[in-house]
Structure formats: C-alpha cells, structure tokens
N, C-alpha and C positions, 0 to 999 in steps of 0.2 A: 804674554803678548797675544792679542786676539788675531786669529787668522781671518782672512777675507772669505766670506761664505761663497761656496761654489753653487752655481746654478747650471742646470742642464736644460737647454731649450730644444724641444723636439717638434718639428713641423716639416712636412714634405714640400712646403712652399718657402723657398729661401727669403722671399720678401717679408714674410711674416716674422721670421727669425731676426731679420735686420731691423724691423720696426721695434721689436722687443729689446734688442741689444742697444738701440739708441738711447733708451731711457732707463736701462738697468746696468749698462756696462760700467758706469762710474762707481757703483757700489758693490759690485760682485765680480767674481771670477767666472767668466762665462764659457760654457762648452756647448757645442751645437751638434745636432743629429737630424738627418732628413728622412730617416726611416726607422722602423721599430727595432730591427736587429742591430743597427748602428747605435741606437739609444741604449740598448741593453749592454752592449760592449763597453760603451763609455761609462755607463753607470757602474759596472763591475770594476772598471779600472780606476775611476776617479772618486767614487763614492760621494756624489754631490749632496749638498745639504737640502736641495729642493729641486724638483723636476717640473717644468711647465710642459705639459704633454698634450699635443694635438690629438683630438679624438678621431677624426677622419683622415686616414692615411692609407695608401695602397699597400697590399701585402699585410703585414702585421699592423693593425690599427692601435690607437691609444689604449683601448681596453685590453688588447692582447699583451701589450707592454706591461700594463698594470698587473695583470694576472701573473705574468712571468716574474715580475719584481716581488710581488707579495709571496710567491712560492719559494723565493730564494732567501734563506735566513740572513745572508749578508746584505740584502737590499730591501727587505720588507719594511724596515722602519723609516726609509727615506720618504718624506712627504711628497705627495703628487698633487699638482693643480692641473685639472683638465682644461684644455682650451678648445672652444668650439664656436662655429658660426651658426649653430642651430640653437633654437630655444626649446628643443624637444625635452619634455620633462622625463620621458623614459630614459634618455641618455644620462640625465643628471642622477636619476635614481640608481641606474646601473653603475655609474662611476662611483657614487658614494658607497654602494654595497661592495665594490671592489677595494675600498679603502682609500679612495680619493679624499683629500683634505678640503678641496674647494673647486669651484668652477669659474672660469673667466670666459666671457663671450667676445667674439669679434664683431665689429671693429673695436680695437683696443681703446680703452680710456686710460691714458698713461698714468694719471694720478691714482686711479683705482687699482690698477695692476701693481704699481709700486707699493701701495699701502698693504695690499693683500700679501704680496711677497714678503715684505718686511715683517708683517705679523706672524707669518708661518715660520720664517727664519728664527724669530724670537722664541716662538713656541718650541722649536726644535732645540735651541740652545738651552732652554730651561729643562727640557726632557733629558738632554745629554748630561746636564749638571746633576740632575736627580739620579741618573744612572751611575755617574761617577761616585756620588755620595753613597749610593747603595753598595757599590763595590768596596768602598772603604769600611762601611759598616759591617759587611760580611767578613772582611779581613779581621776586624776587631772581634767579631763573634767567634771566628775560627781560633783566634788566640785564646779567648776565654775557654773554648771547648778543649783546647790543648792542655789547659791547666786544671780542668775539671776532673773529678774522680779521686781515687785514692792516690796519694803522693807519698811513696816510701821515703822516710827520713831517718837517718841514723840518730839515735837518742843521745849519742855521746858527742859526735863532732858536728852534728846538724847538717851534714851533706845529704843530698837527695839522689835517688837512683832514677836515671832516665829510662826511656823505653828500650834502650839497647843494653841496659844492665850496668852502665857506668855510673860511678858515684861522683857527684860534682857539688861544689859549693852552691848554695841556694841562689847567690847573686849571678853566677854563671848560667844556671838553669833558667832563670827568669829572663836574663839578657838574650839568650838564644831563642826564646819563644815569644817575647813581647817587645814593645818599643820602650819599655820602662828602663830607667837607669837607677841603680841602687846607690844611695849615699848612706854613710854610716854616721850614727849619732848615738846618744844615750837617752833613753826615755826617762821621764820623771821618777817612776818607781825605782829604776835601777840607779839613777843618780842619787836618790835618797839612801838606797841601800849601801852604795859605795861610800857616801859621806858618813853613814853610821859606822861602817866597818873601819874607816880611816880614823874616826873619832875614838873607837874602841881600842884600836892599835896604839894610838897616841897615849891614851890613858894607861895602857899597859906599860908602855915605855917609861912614862913619868913615874909610875909606881915602882918600877925597878930602881 
C-alpha cells in the first residue's frame, strides 16, 4: 500500500503557507514551519519526502536550513525546493550548490508548483526503490560471500563443518545461510546406475 507523501512547507509568512496548502493539501500530508529551527525539528521527526523552503527568513534562513540538513546523514537525502520572491541568480546558484533540487518563485503559479512537486516526489520514489533494490542485492552478495572459500565436507557422510566447528547436513547448512530450499531427487546418471544395479541383481536372482 502506497503511503501519502509528506511535504514540509517552510515560510515565515503564514499566508504563503496557506496558499501552498490550498492546492497541495489534497495530494500530500502537509507539515508547516515558520522558522528554520522549527523546520529542522519537524524534518528530523517526520522525515518528509520533500521540503518547500523559503529562502528569506529571519534568524536561520533557507540556506542555513539547507546546510544543516545536508550535514545530517539522516536528512541529507531529502529533496529541497527553494521558494523565493527574488529573481536573484546568485541565490539560485547558491541554493543549487547547497543541494537544492529546484527553485519556485513568488507569487505562486499553482499548476507549475504542483507539477514540480509531483516530479520531485516521483524522482524520490524511484531513488528509494533503487536504494531498496541495492540493499536486497547486497544481502544476496553477502550470502554468496558466506558460501565462498573452502567448505570442509566429510567424504563419508557428506556433512559440512560450519564456522563454529559443528558438522551439519549440507541441506541444513545452506538453509541457514541462504533463502534456498533443498528438495531431493535422483539425477539421470544415478537413476541409470540404480537401474543397471537393479537389473544386475534381478539377473543374479534368476540365475539362482
């Protein structure tokens, strides 16, 4: 089941937050902050999927919030969209250098904001999916590494010795270290050998 994406809206002017909430609230779970420190506290607690971050705020501004988030391993991957009433290119360059994903200018164009938010949410979902797949792949590689190297096996009973010195059936050893399930069967060469031995035994019986 897909969870509703979380958005954190950060602006020192409540009216701006209200405007954004009016055309984003139906699609996302919204959180609000009116200053930088409050934004960092909510981000650390809720781990939003995206932050819309006002550049100009008293005290800690949007750039300060971005620097703090990017310095925090738990928050640095959360995408940031800077929101500004200025068309200053220096601000845009600084924001992008700090790891911002995009810029939105005031006054808001609702359709443009909604599209940009949706695009960055989709990008984050794809990135999270790739990260999950990477974890699964690493788990599989770890299992392969566990089975690599010299594996002591008894030449008589075919049990193997684990890293703790215990001898176990090969089925048990594999089941404990991989997701594989062992089924038993007879391979074609063994099947033929069994048939030949049975035929030989029957011939011997008939000859008696």
